[in-house]
C-alpha positions, 0 to 999 in steps of 0.5 A: 338290168345287166347283160348276163340277166338277158335272154335277148338284147337288141339295140338300134335293129332296123330293116330295109327292103327295097319296095316292089316297083319303086326306087323307095325304100320300106323300113320294117323295123325302125330302131327297135331296142328290147331287153328281153329277161332271162326266164321270162314270158315276154309278150311281142305284140302288134298287127299285121306288118308292124314288124314282129315277124321281121324281128323273129326271122333275124333272131332265127338268122333267115333275115339279115338285119340292116343296122344295129345289133342283137344278142341271144344268151350274150352271143352276138349274132354277127359274130357267133351265129352258130352258138346264138343260133344253138340258144334259141328255138324258133316255131314259126306260123307257117305249117310246113313240113316233109309229108313222107316224114312221121312226127318221130322221123321229123324229131330225130332228123332236127336233133341230128342236126344239132349234132345231138347223139342218139343216146341223148335225144328226146324224141318221145318224150317230147312227143308226149308231152305235145300229145303226139305219142299215139301219132309217133308213127303216122305221115306227117301229112296225116296229122290235123292242123292242130297236131302239126302246130304242137309238132312244130313247138315239138321240133323246136325243142329237140336241142333243149334251146334256153329261148323258145319264140313262139310266132302266133302259137295258137292262130287258128286252133280250137279253145281246148288246144290253146288250153293245153299250148298254155299250159305247156308254155307255163311248164317250159317256162318253169323249168327255165327256159325264156318264152318269147311269145307273138300273139295278136290276142291280148287275152293270152298275153295278159294271161301268160306274159311277164312283160309285154312290148308291142310294135306298130309300123316297125317301131317300139311302141311300150314294153312294160311288165304286163300290171304295169301295161294293162294300167293304161289300158283304160278304154272299153267300148259301149255299143247301144241299140235303139228300139227305132235306129236313128239317124242323128246323134243327141247333142247330149250323147255327142258330148260323151263321144257317141258316134253312129255305126252303119246299123244305126247304132249307137257306139261310145268309147269311153274310159271307165276311170272318167265315167262308169256305164251307168252315168252313160245311161243316164245321159242316154235316158235324158233323151228321146232314145229308147234302148232296145240292146246293150253289150259293153266290150274291151277295147281291141288291138288296135284301140289299145294302139290308138290309145298309146300312140297318141298318149305317145305323142302327146 
């Protein structure tokens, strides 16, 4: 992809920290390459400590990189940090406001920081989009957690950046608010804004993202278009609760990967393309195990990391 088609271009990005209480250094990022297309919704997934927030903080200019190059909307963050920052809005995980500002005053203040003339500011428009018009003149200390998170999104949009980075935007919010944030993300994207979304929720990434990159232990595990990536996530889990808890797995169940959990239930991780739930039940019915309850679950993020990491090492 040509550079002019990229919203963010990252090459060989490394970040090393001094490890606390040790002479050794800790590598938070180990040579990450990312190409984020303009106009896309790009998901950046990973567990805690994977390197997502470090990457975001480098883009925001909060953390200095150790090595590599980063371009934001074509501007190198080393050579032209002013224009790089002007083209990106960051919505952090942490909620941190001056409690004596109102939402309107907060947006006006940040618009001023970006040098936006009063006549061109969109504070009321942003508050309406964030469903905060009724709280326009209330002190931020009186806002609920969900309202504060929406205000964070609004604050990042005051200078109308072409790139918006949402760092865990729906963490800890209710289902209704999560759906509203998803809707607003789609509307922003349709208007031409490139969205970079970090999340723990696979459902959120599947629902919103055109492309997904997964980072684990500071390394890029995979970066693919969402449909192509989901084809690789061919793993589910079935949990079978026997009428009487068992202490040993029958050999027929061991052969399909069955293991016991602490409650005496049988847990089987399986690939739907290799074996069906019906075939699993047939194998169990051929034993003396009597089933009291059964449930299937999608792979969680940890399972997916294990699966993808194994496929890369094979």
